[in-house]
C-alpha positions in Angstrom: -1.0 26.4 18.9 1.7 28.0 21.1 2.6 24.7 22.8 1.5 22.7 25.8 3.0 22.6 29.3 4.6 19.5 30.6 1.7 19.1 33.1 -1.8 20.0 32.2 -4.1 21.0 35.1 -7.4 19.1 35.3 -10.6 19.9 37.1 -11.2 16.3 38.3 -9.1 13.2 38.7 -9.9 10.3 36.2 -12.0 12.6 34.1 -11.2 13.0 30.4 -12.2 16.4 29.2 -14.1 16.2 25.9 -13.8 19.8 24.8 -15.4 20.4 21.4 -12.9 23.1 20.6 -12.6 25.1 17.5 -9.5 27.2 17.3 -10.3 30.0 15.0 -7.2 30.2 12.8 -6.9 30.2 9.0 -6.1 26.6 8.2 -8.5 23.6 8.3 -7.5 20.0 8.9 -8.2 18.1 5.7 -11.3 16.0 5.4 -11.8 15.3 9.1 -11.4 16.7 12.6 -8.6 15.6 14.9 -8.2 14.5 18.5 -5.5 16.2 20.5 -4.2 14.6 23.6 -2.2 16.8 26.0 0.0 14.7 28.2 1.8 15.6 31.5 3.9 12.7 32.9 5.9 13.1 36.1 9.6 12.3 35.9 9.2 9.4 38.2 8.7 6.6 37.7 10.4 6.7 34.3 8.6 3.5 33.3 5.4 5.5 33.0 6.9 7.8 30.4 8.2 4.9 28.4 4.9 3.0 28.6 3.0 6.1 27.5 5.3 6.7 24.6 5.0 3.1 23.4 1.3 3.2 23.7 1.1 6.4 21.7 3.3 4.9 19.0 1.2 1.7 18.8 -1.9 3.8 18.3 -0.3 5.7 15.4 -0.6 9.0 17.3 1.8 11.7 16.0 3.4 14.5 18.1 2.3 18.0 17.3 4.4 19.4 20.2 6.5 17.7 22.8 3.5 16.8 25.0 0.7 17.0 22.4 -0.4 14.1 20.2 -2.8 13.9 17.3 -5.1 11.2 16.0 -8.0 11.4 13.5 -11.3 11.9 15.2 -12.9 8.5 14.9 -14.8 6.5 17.6 -12.0 4.0 17.9 -9.3 6.7 18.3 -11.4 8.6 20.8 -11.9 5.5 22.9 -8.1 4.7 22.7 -7.2 8.2 23.8 -9.8 8.0 26.6 -8.3 4.7 28.0 -4.8 6.1 27.7 -5.7 9.3 29.5 -7.3 7.4 32.3 -4.2 5.2 32.6 -2.0 8.2 32.8 -4.1 9.8 35.5 -4.3 6.6 37.5 -0.5 6.5 37.6 -0.1 10.1 38.7 0.1 12.0 35.4 -2.3 14.4 33.8 -4.1 14.3 30.4 -6.6 16.4 28.5 -8.5 15.2 25.4 -9.6 17.9 23.0 -11.5 17.8 19.7 -9.8 20.1 17.2 -11.2 21.5 14.0 -8.4 23.9 13.2 -4.8 24.4 14.3 -2.9 27.7 14.4 -0.2 28.0 11.7 -0.4 24.4 10.6 -1.5 23.9 7.0 -3.4 20.8 5.8 -0.3 19.6 4.0 1.7 19.9 7.2 -0.9 17.8 9.1 -0.7 15.2 6.3 3.1 15.2 6.5 3.0 14.6 10.3 0.9 11.4 9.7 2.8 10.3 6.6 6.4 10.6 7.8 6.4 7.9 10.5 4.3 5.5 8.4 6.6 6.0 5.4 9.5 5.1 7.6 7.7 2.0 8.7 6.9 1.1 5.1 10.6 1.7 4.1 11.8 -0.8 6.7 9.1 -3.3 5.8 9.9 -3.0 2.1 13.6 -3.8 2.8 12.5 -7.0 4.6 10.3 -8.0 1.7 13.2 -7.5 -0.8 15.5 -9.5 1.4 12.9 -12.3 1.5 12.5 -12.2 -2.3 16.3 -12.8 -2.6 16.1 -15.7 -0.1 13.2 -17.2 -2.0 15.3 -17.3 -5.1 17.9 -19.4 -3.2 15.4 -21.7 -1.5 15.8 -25.2 -3.0 14.5 -27.5 -0.3 11.1 -28.0 1.2 12.4 -26.9 4.6 13.7 -23.7 3.1 10.4 -23.0 1.4 8.5 -23.6 4.6 10.7 -21.0 6.4 9.9 -18.6 3.6 6.2 -19.1 4.1 6.5 -18.5 7.8 8.4 -15.3 7.1 5.7 -14.2 4.6 3.1 -14.7 7.2 5.0 -12.6 9.7 5.5 -9.8 7.2 1.8 -9.9 6.3 0.9 -9.4 10.0 3.4 -6.5 10.3 2.0 -5.0 7.1 -1.5 -5.1 8.5 -0.4 -3.6 11.8 1.1 -0.6 9.9 -2.0 -0.3 7.7 -4.2 -0.2 10.7 -2.5 3.1 11.8 -1.9 4.5 8.4 -4.8 6.9 8.6 -3.9 9.1 5.6 -2.6 6.6 3.2 1.1 7.3 3.2 2.7 6.9 -0.2 5.3 4.4 0.9 2.5 1.8 1.3 2.3 1.4 -2.5 5.8 -0.1 -2.8 5.1 -2.5 0.1 1.9 -3.7 -1.6 3.7 -4.3 -4.8 6.4 -6.3 -3.1 3.7 -8.3 -1.2 2.1 -9.2 -4.4 5.4 -10.1 -5.9 6.3 -12.5 -3.1 2.8 -14.0 -3.2 3.2 -14.8 -6.9 6.8 -16.2 -6.4 5.9 -18.4 -3.5 3.0 -20.0 -5.3 5.2 -21.7 -7.8 6.9 -24.3 -5.6 3.5 -25.3 -4.3 2.3 -26.3 -7.8 4.8 -28.7 -9.3 2.3 -30.3 -11.6 2.1 -29.8 -15.4 0.4 -26.7 -16.6 -3.3 -27.0 -17.1 -4.5 -26.8 -20.7 -5.7 -23.4 -21.9 -9.4 -23.0 -22.0 -9.7 -19.4 -23.2 -9.4 -18.7 -26.9 -8.1 -15.1 -26.8 -8.8 -14.6 -30.5 -12.5 -14.9 -29.9 -12.8 -12.6 -26.9 -14.6 -9.5 -28.0 -16.5 -6.8 -26.1 -15.9 -8.6 -22.8 -15.6 -7.3 -19.3 -12.1 -7.9 -17.8 -11.6 -7.9 -14.0 -8.5 -7.6 -11.9 -7.5 -6.6 -8.4 -7.8 -2.9 -7.2 -4.8 -0.5 -7.2 -3.2 -1.7 -10.5 0.5 -1.8 -10.7 2.7 -2.3 -13.7 1.8 -5.8 -14.7 -1.9 -5.2 -14.5 -1.7 -1.8 -16.3 0.5 -3.2 -19.0 -1.8 -6.2 -19.4 -4.9 -4.1 -19.7 -3.2 -2.0 -22.4 -2.2 -5.2 -24.3 -5.8 -6.6 -24.0 -7.3 -3.3 -25.3 -4.7 -2.8 -28.0 -4.3 -6.3 -29.4 -6.9 -8.7 -28.0 -10.2 -7.1 -27.3 -10.5 -3.5 -28.6 -14.0 -3.1 -27.0 -12.8 -4.4 -23.6 -14.0 -2.7 -20.4 -12.2 -3.1 -17.1 -13.4 -3.4 -13.6 -11.6 -3.7 -10.3 -12.7 -6.0 -7.4 -11.3 -8.3 -4.7 -10.8 -11.8 -6.1 -13.6 -13.1 -3.9 -16.0 -10.7 -5.6 -15.0 -11.2 -9.3 -18.1 -11.2 -11.5 -18.7 -14.6 -13.1 -19.2 -13.2 -16.5 -15.9 -11.2 -16.5 -12.5 -12.5 -17.7 -10.1 -12.4 -14.7 -6.4 -11.6 -15.1 -3.3 -11.0 -13.0 -4.5 -12.7 -9.8 -3.4 -16.0 -8.3 -5.4 -19.0 -9.3 -6.8 -17.8 -12.7 -5.7 -18.8 -16.2 -4.3 -15.4 -17.3 -1.7 -14.7 -14.7 1.9 -15.6 -13.8 3.0 -18.9 -15.2 6.5 -20.3 -14.5 8.9 -17.4 -14.8 6.5 -15.3 -16.9 4.5 -12.3 -15.6 0.9 -11.8 -16.7 1.9 -9.6 -19.6 4.2 -12.3 -21.0 1.5 -14.9 -20.5 -0.9 -12.8 -22.6 1.6 -12.2 -25.4 2.3 -15.9 -25.7 -1.4 -17.0 -25.4 -2.5 -14.5 -28.0 0.4 -15.6 -30.3 1.5 -12.0 -30.8 4.7 -11.9 -32.7 5.9 -8.3 -32.5 9.4 -7.2 -31.6 8.2 -4.1 -29.8 5.9 -6.2 -27.7 8.8 -8.5 -26.8 10.8 -5.5 -25.7 7.9 -4.2 -23.6 7.4 -7.7 -22.1 11.0 -7.7 -20.9 10.5 -4.2 -19.3 7.3 -5.3 -17.5 8.9 -8.5 -16.3 11.9 -6.7 -14.9 9.9 -4.0 -13.2 7.3 -6.4 -11.8 9.5 -9.3 -10.7 13.0 -7.7 -10.3 14.7 -11.0 -10.8 17.5 -9.7 -13.0 16.5 -11.8 -16.0 16.4 -8.8 -18.2 18.9 -6.0 -17.7 16.8 -3.0 -18.5 17.6 0.0 -16.3 14.6 1.9 -17.6 12.2 -0.6 -16.1 12.6 0.9 -12.7 11.8 4.3 -14.0 8.6 3.1 -15.6 7.6 1.4 -12.4 8.3 4.6 -10.4 6.2 6.6 -12.8 3.2 4.3 -12.5 3.5 4.2 -8.7 3.5 8.0 -8.7 0.2 7.8 -10.6 -1.2 5.6 -7.8 0.0 7.9 -5.1 -1.6 10.9 -6.8 -5.0 9.3 -7.4 -7.4 7.0 -5.6 -9.4 6.4 -8.8 -8.2 3.1 -10.3 -9.8 3.8 -13.6 -8.0 7.1 -13.9 -4.7 5.5 -13.0 -5.4 2.8 -15.6 -6.2 5.3 -18.3 -3.0 7.3 -17.7 -0.9 4.1 -17.4 -2.3 2.8 -20.7 -1.5 6.0 -22.4 2.1 5.6 -21.1 2.4 2.2 -22.6 1.0 3.4 -25.9 3.8 5.9 -26.0 6.4 3.3 -25.0 5.1 1.0 -27.8 5.2 3.8 -30.4 8.7 4.8 -29.5 10.2 1.3 -29.4 12.2 0.5 -32.5 10.7 -2.1 -34.8 14.1 -3.5 -35.7 17.5 -3.8 -34.2 
């Protein structure tokens, strides 16, 4: 598309043109059509230009050109652009709404990048806030301090949801924020449960051929735990993914708040499983330290390679939406780590 003029002529005031327009060029937008809003805003008042820019940003619209903005073609996005176009016209500007199937000289990868870049920046800033809060949580010793942490957690969760609402093409930066969100959820539960640990009810030595369930999008603790279960506890285990509210009653849940096989005290789920299964293996102890450091990042174990393993697993998540595929690849990685970990020394 050669570009759009600052002011777009319109046949009728307050009318949003719904032009089902197919630009016959060689590249197709991935998976779905797009909405293109052409905007012409007069220089005065300047408040209109600022208001339009803020509204476009809040909708998650991305600029294709200086006065052309894109959104996925969904009913909600279409209505949002309609309302914005009418507002622009009411205040003296001009706007044209177009449905686009193809865009000249823009590849699918470039369209994806246009949507990913602003969301990745949002996720980067949010991740920094989560890391800062994790550090503050470690220093929180009083009930008042813990209450402030909980308030900040709630604010971060709202900000995270706001970004996810406009992350139309699943920007890869979201995976790290979700991992940090899970980490802070696990950490902030501990002060709320100052009672003694409940007695174990599951005999891991007798669990055979069971279904094991955990949350979707498995990160390092869940992948490592699944590998441990399959390798040392239940060789015939099968794994399913579901939200905690939808866990099947006949499946053994792990690595989710409120279940038996999860974080306990300072231990991640992998460490809990090693202890509960009474597995005495130096290589497993070493792997447990790596998983702990990559999952919790509390500095308890100084293993620089833990970060690299975590990055590799998050790359698998970014490359595939199939949790079972990610789990299989991650379990193969841990089998390799186990095989190359020295048995002595």
